[in-house]
N, C-alpha and C positions, 0 to 999 in steps of 0.2 A: 504494500499500499504506499502511495507517495506521501511526502511530507505535506502538512497543511500550510497554506500560505496565509500570512497576516494580511488583513484588510488594509489597503494603503491609506485610505482616509482616516481610519481609526487609529493608526499608529502616529499620525500627525495631530490628532485631536485630543486623545486621552493620554494621561501619564499614570504610571503605577507608583503608589507611595511605598515607603519602607515597610508598612504593615500589610501591604497587599491590596489596599483599597484603590479605587479608580478615581482620579481627579479629573475634573472638567472645568471649562470656563463657561460663563453665562452667555446666553444668546442676547440678541437685540442691542449690541453695543458697537456695531461696525459702521453704520451709516444712518442718515436721517436723524441726526442727533439734535438738531436745532429745536424740534418740536417737543422733545422729551425734557422733563424737568431735571434740575441739577440733582435733586435727591434721588430721582429714579436712576440717573446715570451713575451716581455714587454707589447705589446698591447693586448695580450690575458689575461693578469693578471687582476684580479678584476672582478667585476660583472657589469651587465647592466640590463635594463628593457626588458621585453617581448614585442615584437612588437604588435601593435594594431590588426594586421591581425591574430595573433595567440592567443590573450588574451582570446577570447571567448572559444576556445578549452581548454586552460589551466584551466580556471575557472570551466569548466564543469568537468575536471579530478579531480579538488580539491573540487568539490561540493560547489562552492561559487556562490551566487546570483541566487538561484533557480535552 
């Protein structure tokens, strides 16, 4: 059986932390920023963890854990 290939977009989008959780950046922060409030843009700053409902799919895209 051949090796599984890592999903190209997923490897650019997600990072794995030291404890094995998947880190992601928040959406809606790339363009059309003039109509968004300052507090909304501030809350979109930084990163967060992938929700547990989606972590199985992301791990499969990254070929982690079997």
